[in-house]
Structure formats: structure tokens, C-alpha cells
N, C-alpha and C positions, 0 to 999 in steps of 0.2 A: 522630457524634462526641459524646463525653461533655461535659456542661455542668457548670460550677461554680455551685452554688446556695447562697446564704446565707439562712437563716431566722432572723429576729429574734423570739425567744420560743418556748418549748417547752411551751406549753399545749396543750389538745386540738387546736386548729387547727394550731399550729406543728409539733408532733411528728408528726402525721398527714401534713402536707404534706411534711415531711422524709423520712418513710418512703416515701411514694408517689413522690417525685422519685428517691429511691435505687433503688426498684424499676424505674424507667424508665431507669436508667443514669447518673443524675447523680452527681457528687461533691458531697456535701452537708455543710455546716457549720451547726450550730445554736448561736446565741448566746443564753444565758439567764442573767439576773442573779440569779435565785433558784433554787428547786428545780424540776426538770423536772415537768411536769404542770400548771403554771400555777395560776391561781385555782381552777379546777374541782377538781383533785385535792387541793390543799393547804388551801384555805380557802373552798371553795364547794360544788359538787355533792356530792362524796363525803362529807366530814365532816358536812355537815348531814343527809344521808340516814342516816348511822350513828346520829345522835342521834334522828332521827325513827323509826327502826326500834326503838330502845330504848324510846322513848316509847309506841309502838304496842303493844309486848309488855307493858309495865307496865300500860297501860290495859286490855288484854285480860284480864290476870290479876286485877287489882283490881276492875274495874267490870263486866266481862262474864262472868267465870268463874262466879260463883254462878248466873247465869241459865241456864247450860247444865250445871250439876251439878258444876262444878270448884271446889273450895274449897282455899284456901291460907292458912295462918295466918302472921301477922307478916311479910307481904310488904313489902319496903322496897327502895329503890334506893340505890346508891352512886355518887354523881356522879363521884367521882374514878376509879372503875373504868370507868364509861361513857366518860369522856374518855380513859382509857388505851387502851380498845379502839378508839376513834376514831383515836387516833394510830397504833395498830398497823396498822389498815386503810389509812390514808393512806400510811404508810411502805412497806407491801407493794406498793401500786399504783405509787407513785413509783419504787420500785426496779425494778418491772416495766417501766415506761416507759424507764428508763435502759438496761435490758437489751435492749429492742426496738431502741433507737437503735444500740447497739453491734452487735447482730446484723445490722443493715442497713448497717454500715460508715459510720454518720453520726458525724461529729466533733462533740463537745460542747465549746464554748468558754465557760467561765464569765465573766460580766462584763456590762457595760452597753454596748450598741451605739449608734453614731451614724453616720448616713449622711454620707459625705464626698464622694460622687459617685454618679452613676447606677449605678455598677458596683463600689462599694467601701464598706465600713464600717470604723469604727475602734473597737477594743475595748481599753481600757487602754493606749492609745498604740501598739497594734499595728494595722496596716492589713491588712484581708482583702479580696481582690479576688474578683469573681464575674461570671458572665455574667447572672445574674438574682438579685434579692433579693425575698424574701417577708417582709413586715412582719406579724407576728402578736403585736403588743405587748399585746393584751388590754385590760382596763379596770380602774378603781379605784372604790371607793365614792364616790358623789356626796353631799356634805354641803351642804344648803341654807344660805343666809346668815341663819340665825336666831340672835339673841343668846343666848349660853349653851351652844351646842352644842360649845364647846371645853372645857367644864368636865370635871373628873374625875367619872367615873361615866357619862358619855355615851360609848357605844361604837358601832362599826359591826359589820357581820356578822363581820368578822375577829376583833374582840374578843369577840363572843358565843361564838365557837368555842373560846375559850381561857379562859373563866371558871373560876376556882378553885373557886367555890361558886355555887349558884343564889341569886339575890336573892329576897326575899319578894314584891317587886312590880316590874313593869317597864312602861314605856310604849314602844310601838313606833310610830315615825313612818313611815307608809307602809303601805298595805294591798295592796301588790302581792304577787308570788310570794314574795319573800324575807320580807316582813313576816308573811304568814299562815303560812308554814312555821315560823318561829320562834315565832309565837303558839301554834301547835299543840304544839310541843315544850314550851315553858314551862308552858302550861296543863296539859298531861298530868302534869307533875311538881309540880303544886300551886302554881305561881307565879301571883299575881294579875296578869293581863295587860290592858292597855288599848291599843287600836289607834287612832291618829289618822290619818285619811285625808282629804286635801284634796278629792278628787273625790266625787261623790254616792254612789258605791258602791265596794266593794273589788273587786279584780281587774278593772279596767276593760277589759282586753284579752280577757277570757273571756266567753263567753255569759252574759247577765245571769241567766238562770234557774239555770244551774249555780253561778254565784257566790253567788246567794242561798241555795241549799241549803247550801253550805259555811259561809256566815255564820251561819245558824241552828244548824248543828252545833257550831261553835266557841262560839257564845253559850251553848249548853247546857253546854259545858265550863267556863263561867265567864269567857270573854273578853268584855270590854266594847268596843264599837265606837263611835267618833265619826266619822261620814262627813260630807262637806261641811264639814269643820272645818280650821282653819288654826292651826298651832303658832306662837305669837307670841314666846314667850321661855322660857328655862330659867334658873332661878336656884338657888342653894344653899338648902337648908332643913335646917339641922343636918347630919346625916350623909347626908341624901337630897337629892332634887331636886324643885323646884316648877315646874310647867308652867302657863303661861297659854295657853289655847286659845280661839279664837274659833269658835263654832258658830252654827248657824242660830237657836238659841234664846238667843244672847247669849254673854257670856264665861264660861268655865268654868275651874276650877283642878283640877290633878291632882298629887298628891304620890306619888312612887315612889322606889325605891332606885336604879334605873338607867333610862337612856333608850337605846333601840336605834334608831339612824338607819338606816332601810331604805327610803330614797327613791330607790333606783335606783343605777346605775353610769354612769360616763362613760368615753369612750375614753382610753386611757393613751398619748397621743401626744406629750407634752411632752419636750423634750430629745432628740428623734430626728434633728434636723437637717432636718426636712421642709420648713420654710419656706424655708430657704436653698437647698434643692435645687429648689424650685418645684413641689412635689407639691400638687395641687389638694385643698383641704380645705373641709369644711362645718363651720365652727368647729373643734372638736377631732376631728371625724370625717374619716377619709380617704375621698375619693371614688373609687369603682371602677366598672368596667362589669360586665356579667354574666359576664365571664371572669376577674374579680377583678384586672384590670389598672388601674393608676393612669394618669394622663396622661403619666407617664414610662415609655417602652416596656419598660424592663428591671426596673421596680419594680412588685410586686404587693402587695396587702394583703388580709388575711382576718380573720375573727373579730370580736371586740368593738370593735376599733379602726376598723372600717369598716362592719360590718353593723348594720342597724337592728333585727335580731332577734338579741339578745345571748344566744345559747344555745350550749352546748358542742357539741351535735350539728350545729348549723348551721356552726360554725367548722370542724368536722372535714370536712364536705362541701366547704366553700369551699376548704379546704386542698388537697383532692384535685383540685378544678377548677383551682386555680392551678398546681399541680405538673404536671398533664397539659398545660395550655396552654404552659407553659415548655418542656416536652419535645416539643413539636411536634404534640400532639393538639389536637382542637377540642372543648373541654368548656364547657358553659354551666350556670350555677347557676340552679336552678328552686326558687322559694320557695313554690310552690302548696301543697305537702303537708308543711309543717313542723309537727310535733306540739309541743304544749305539755304539760308534765307537772308537776303540783303534788303533793308527797308528804305532804300533810296526812292527817288521819283525819276524814272520808273523803277519799280521794284524788280529784283532779280532773285530767282530761286532755281535750285537744281538738285538732282538726286541721281546717283549712279555715275557712269562714265561720261566724260566729255567725248566729243568726236575724236580729238587728238589721242586721248588715252585709250579709247577703244581700238584704234588702229595700232597703237604701240603694243597693246596687249595681244595682237595677232588676229583680231576679228576682221572679217570682211563685213562691212557695214552697209546698211540702208539708212539714209537720213531723210527725214521728213520735216519740212518747215511750213508753218502757216502764219502769215503776218496778221497782226491784230487789226490792221487797217481794213482787212476783209471780213472782220467779225462785227456783226450788228451791235452787240452790247458795248463793245469797245468804242465803236463809232458814236453811240449814244453818249457814252461817258467822256468822250474827247480824249481817250487814252489809247492812242493808236500807234505809238512808235516802237512797240515791242513785237514779239513773236513767240510761238510755241515751236520747240525743236525736239524731235524724238530721234534717238539713235537706236537701231535694232541690229541684231546679228542676222546676216543674210541667210544662214543655214536653216534656222527654224523661225525666223522673224521674232525672236525673243527680245523684249525691251531691255536695253542696256543702260540707257540714260534718258532723262527728261530734263529739259531746260526751258524756263519761262522768263520772259522779260515783259514787264508791263502788266496792267490789270491787277487783280488780286493774286499775284504770283505766289506770294508767301503762304497763302491759304490753299491755293490750287495744287501746290507741289505734293500734297499728301496723296493725291491720286497716283502720281508718278511713283511715290514710295511704295504704295500698295501694289502697283504693277510689278515693281522689281521684287518685292517680297513674295509675291505669288507666281513669279516667273511668267508673267503674262506675255502674250504675243500681240503683234499689231492688230490682228483680226479680233482679238478679244477686247481691245480698246475700241475698235471701230463698231463692234456689235453691241457695246454697252451704250444704251440710249442716254444722251445728255439733254438736259432741258434747254429750251429755246424761248427767249434769247438770253444766253449767258456767255461769258467769256470761256467757260469750261468746254463749250461745244467746239472750240478751236482745237482741243486735244485730239479727238478722233479725226478732225480734218488733217492735222499734222501726221497722224498715223496713216491716213489714206494717201497723203502726199508721198510718204516713204514707199508706197506700193504703186505710185504713179496714177492714182485714181481720185485725186482730190476733187471735191464737188464745187466748192464755192470760190474757185478762181478760174479765170478763162484759160483755155489750153495754152495760149502763148505765154502766160505767166507761170505755167507749171514747170518750165525748164529750169 
């Protein structure tokens, strides 16, 4: 018998959940108060990557071209044209998601939903009944309680994606993924960038060695980093902003045109009626089990409003798990092989445990590293400042983590994810033949390095 399913939110998790439920025979309604595609398509993953791609091309032409014999005169960028292309890409993908929903007979109801019972939501005074409800409400930027962050000129990532013109200088509070990606964009286009990070290092969830390589690369582009630093206040300074920052060396001041708050995101669960319904919460986060069920049998939650790993591809998989369980299947969410991708220059990608976390978890580890400067394809592309790093358990040589800096890292990390998913060993990576010349052939070299038998480095460099 067909089930009626309501999905609240049409972001990556919501629209995927809706399509999967429809594939399994459900009658599906999606309620979305904004544009379909959610944060990722409209003001997140997609538009930021458009800007990063433009920045990468501009850098390649202006800074790297002469070193490989490519010369171009009067190279310039047009920020308004870049933004126009960003908007065009977003529009095309959002239109595509709408078409996917229609082709799967999913009903789209515009408006803001509120749960009024375990089996009903209210949208603009209209009651919609269902057998099951999937909450995919997403997240919103988190702004810390620092005096002055409500001043004009202080923006979040949403505002950074709609700037009419680039500032001459900007301070970015937060050295996580959002912060370093915007730092890479702005620095590539000549903006003076200062990053203020409260923790001792940037990218605290990434392998420390990989994060350090990226920090050095961004520093060479002119980005200034203050780590272990606390933003105390922001005040007006004429047409700009004046920051008071407490560092390990004492108090420092920074004057900039704009401040970008990139201190993370928080679940967007206010005004959904969750408290009145008795949905179990951890502060603003909805509590779910591994099948994405809440404590209310007919209510499920997916994506940023419940997951501690706030990534679009995680939301998509959680959406499929929720839909399949609603429709009578037994699906379980597995977070072991979730990749992280950072689209800076150089790019950074990782999956599984970092070296530090593997040791903390009690593993005796083997670590293999292969620098991209020893890889032929990387040398051809002039992209040699990164490395491949593999962490394996010493007992069975099982792969525990893969970390890539440079090259097509964000595409290549899928091999690492598959290795973790299949519980692959170092030998299985080594005996998988990789094409030559490619950056990917550095992966088995890193695996060989973990066993002390790397081929394409001299013996003195293997230590």
C-alpha cells in the first residue's frame, strides 16, 4: 500500500529523500519556504565552488602561466561577470532539481511548515496529513556573541556570495572549511585577507599535516593567520571596521573593510513545533537513531538539523536511509567512510581517521606519505606542493584513513572512501593497477611507503 510522506525542506537531503520515497511507491509532498536545492545549491556548496573555480583559473593564468611558457597581456577579472556566471550555474541546477521532483511526481508546496501532530504539518493555514514526516530543515550561519558583529559591513557566507564588489581587505573569523575556502577566493583576487581562528590550528577536523600544508600555501598567497586567537570586539573605524583580537602574544588590532563570520552553522529547528510534539533534542539538534528515526515513530530527521557531520553528501545518504526505512526496508546509516573535500588551491580531501585520531583510538599505525613533487602528472601540471598520506593499522595493514593535498584531491578521495568501505589493506591498494601518468598513481606509492618499499623516491628520501 502506498504511503503518504511529507518532507520538510528541499535541500540535498530533502529532495533526495523525496525522490527515493517516490521511487519506492510513496505519495510525496515537499514543503520548502525558499528555493529548492537548499543552502548547498543556493548559498553554499555550488556558488562557492563557482567562485573558487574562477579564482583557480585566474591564478593559473597570472601566476603560473609564465613558468610553463604561457603569456597573456592585460589579464584582468570582472567580478560582476563572475557573479553573473555563479547565478547562472545556481539557477540551472535549481531548475534541474525542480524538474527531478516533478518527473518523480513529487508535489512541491511553497511555504514554512510546522508540525501539528506526529502525522500532520501546517503550511500557511493548510493542514497536510501523512503517514510519515521527514524533517530536512537544514542549518543557518552561527554568529558568536561578540560585540559589533551586527554592524554594517559584517557578513556571513550568504553575504559573501552576493558582494557587489570585492573589498580591499577582509577579516575572516573562523579557520574551518568555510573560512579557508573564502580566504582562498579573496586572496586569489588580490584582497588582503586575515583569518582569526580560536583553536591552535586551522581545519581542526583535518589531519594536522594536511592542514599545515594548506596554511603554508595560503600564507604564500598573502593570507595572514592568527590561530589560538579570540575576537573580542568589532567597532566602526570611519568607513571600515576595527577588530580587537586577543592572541597568545597579547592584544592585537586589525582594520579591514569587511568582516566575514565563518564560525560554523547551527541546526535550523526553531519554529517547527518540535518541542510541543515532544521530539527529543540535543539543544537545537534533533536526536535520531542510525535509521534516522526520532523518538516519535512517524517522524524522521536528516541532514544538518540532526547530523553532526554537516555535509551535503551526508544529508543525501541520510535522506535515502530515512525514505527506505519508511517504505519498509531496513537501511542503516554508516558514517565510517564519509569524505571531506575542501576546494582551496591546493585542494584538500580526507576520509577516515587522521593520524592523531587513529593513535588516540588505540591503533598502532603505519603511515605512508608520497609527495606530489615526485609524481609525473603533478609535475606536468605544476601542482606539486601536496602529498598523499595513508594511515593503516599495523596488525592487518587495514586502511584507516586517506588524506590528499593538491591535485584533483576532491575527486581522488573517492578511492580512499571505497578502500575504507571495503576494509581494504595496503597490499590491495598496491596491487590495484593505476594508470600512468596520473596523480592517482601516487596513492599506491603512499601505500608502498607505509610498508617501506616506495618505488619512486630515492632511499635517502624514504626515511
